C-alpha positions in Angstrom: 16.8 -22.9 39.3 17.6 -26.4 37.7 14.0 -27.3 37.8 13.0 -24.1 36.2 15.7 -24.5 33.6 14.7 -28.1 32.8 11.1 -26.8 32.1 12.3 -23.9 30.0 14.7 -26.4 28.1 11.6 -28.7 27.3 9.6 -25.7 26.0 12.5 -24.5 23.8 13.3 -27.9 22.4 9.5 -28.3 21.4 9.7 -24.9 19.6 12.8 -25.8 17.8 11.7 -29.4 16.9 8.4 -27.9 15.5 10.3 -26.1 12.7 10.1 -27.8 9.3 13.5 -28.5 7.6 13.0 -26.0 4.6 12.3 -23.2 7.2 15.4 -24.2 9.2 17.5 -24.1 6.0 16.2 -20.6 4.9 16.6 -19.1 8.3 20.1 -20.6 8.7 21.1 -18.8 5.5 19.6 -15.4 6.7 21.6 -16.0 10.1 24.8 -16.5 8.2 24.2 -13.4 6.1 23.7 -11.2 9.3 26.6 -12.8 11.0 29.0 -12.2 8.2 28.4 -8.5 8.5 30.1 -8.4 11.9 32.9 -10.9 11.3 36.1 -9.2 10.1 38.4 -10.5 7.5 41.3 -12.3 9.1 39.5 -12.9 12.5 40.0 -16.5 13.7 36.5 -17.8 14.3 35.5 -20.8 16.5 32.2 -22.1 15.4 30.2 -25.2 16.5 29.4 -27.8 13.9 25.7 -28.1 13.8 23.4 -31.2 14.3 20.2 -31.6 12.3 17.8 -29.3 14.2 20.2 -26.5 15.1 21.0 -23.4 13.0 23.0 -25.0 10.2 26.5 -23.7 10.4 27.8 -25.2 7.2 26.9 -22.1 5.1 28.6 -19.9 7.7 31.8 -22.1 7.7 31.8 -22.0 3.9 31.5 -18.2 4.0 34.3 -18.0 6.5 36.5 -20.1 4.2 35.6 -17.9 1.3 36.5 -14.8 3.3 39.8 -16.3 4.3 39.1 -16.5 8.0 40.7 -19.3 9.9 38.0 -21.7 11.4 38.4 -23.5 14.7 35.8 -26.1 15.7 35.3 -27.7 19.2 35.8 -31.3 20.1 33.7 -32.5 23.0 35.8 -34.2 25.7 33.3 -36.0 27.9 35.8 -37.2 30.5 36.5 -33.8 32.0 33.5 -31.9 30.4 35.8 -29.6 28.3 36.4 -28.6 24.7 39.5 -29.5 22.7 40.1 -27.3 19.7 41.1 -28.0 16.1 41.3 -26.0 13.0 39.0 -27.0 10.2 40.0 -26.7 6.6 37.7 -29.1 4.9 34.3 -30.6 5.7 35.5 -34.1 4.8 37.4 -34.1 8.1 34.1 -34.2 10.1 32.7 -37.4 11.4 29.7 -37.9 13.8 31.2 -38.1 17.3 30.1 -37.2 20.9 26.3 -36.5 21.1 26.3 -37.0 17.2 28.2 -33.7 16.8 30.3 -33.6 13.6 34.0 -33.4 14.8 37.4 -33.7 13.1 38.3 -37.0 14.9 41.4 -38.5 13.3 42.0 -35.3 11.3 42.8 -32.8 14.1 44.9 -29.8 13.5 45.4 -28.5 17.2 44.5 -24.9 17.8 44.7 -22.9 21.0 42.0 -20.6 22.6 44.4 -17.6 22.7 44.4 -17.5 18.9 40.6 -17.2 18.7 39.0 -13.7 18.2 35.3 -14.7 17.9 33.3 -17.7 19.2 30.0 -18.6 17.6 27.9 -20.5 20.1 24.7 -22.7 19.8 21.9 -21.8 22.0 18.7 -23.7 23.0 17.3 -20.4 24.1 18.1 -16.7 24.6 16.7 -13.4 25.9 17.1 -9.8 24.9 19.6 -9.1 27.8 22.3 -11.5 26.2 21.3 -14.4 28.3 21.8 -17.8 26.8 20.7 -21.3 27.8 22.5 -24.2 26.3 21.7 -27.9 26.4 22.7 -28.3 30.0 26.2 -29.9 30.1 28.1 -26.6 30.5 30.9 -27.2 28.0 30.7 -23.8 26.5 30.3 -21.9 29.9 33.4 -23.6 31.3 35.3 -22.8 28.2 34.1 -19.2 28.2 34.9 -18.6 32.0 38.6 -19.5 31.1 38.7 -17.5 27.9 36.9 -14.2 28.7 38.5 -12.0 25.9 36.6 -13.7 23.1 33.8 -11.9 21.2 30.8 -14.1 22.0 28.1 -14.4 19.4 25.1 -16.7 20.1 23.0 -17.9 17.1 19.6 -19.3 17.2 16.2 -19.2 15.5 13.8 -16.3 16.5 11.4 -19.0 17.9 14.0 -19.8 20.6 13.6 -16.4 22.3 12.4 -16.8 25.9 11.4 -13.8 28.1 12.8 -13.9 31.6 15.3 -16.7 30.8 16.5 -18.4 34.0 20.2 -17.6 34.0 22.6 -17.9 37.0 26.1 -16.8 37.8 27.7 -19.7 35.7 25.8 -18.7 32.6 27.9 -16.4 30.5 26.2 -13.6 28.6 26.6 -13.0 24.9 28.1 -9.9 23.3 25.7 -10.4 20.3 22.7 -12.6 19.6 21.7 -13.1 16.0 18.5 -14.8 14.6 17.0 -14.8 11.1 15.8 -11.3 12.0 19.2 -9.8 12.4 21.2 -8.8 15.4 18.6 -8.9 18.3 21.1 -8.2 21.0 24.0 -6.0 20.5 26.4 -6.0 23.5 
């Protein structure tokens, strides 16, 4: 399975990397619009802080701030392959950290998983059965296996869809998958 996943990840990276920045920006805005239709006021939302070629989560975080939703972001802990959680109240707290991911290092406001209602996850790829493939380290799958009650929403560009995605027992299925085309997988 790992060889097959590696091949699929290569294909999906190429698709994502082929997108031009303006398309990425426009599609990220559409994803935010679709996503905000299913996030309730007051829900505490954990959302990843995006890197350059991912769905840009800055507009989403701004929309959550405007709606009054508490926002939690993950901090990657490489030593034990886990995620530490922090509330985010201002973008100025974010600095490039592990893997170049913007994190509130030095400005953390500790959060607990039990306080989160919804988690927005990055995806390298997805299928129409709720399957998700990440970047391979398993940070989110480990987190989700310990926090099963969260509403899980994966976001990606439509070009990242892959029929017959190779998923195994450690891969956690999404409740929703959203692309620029809307909700493509309702759980």
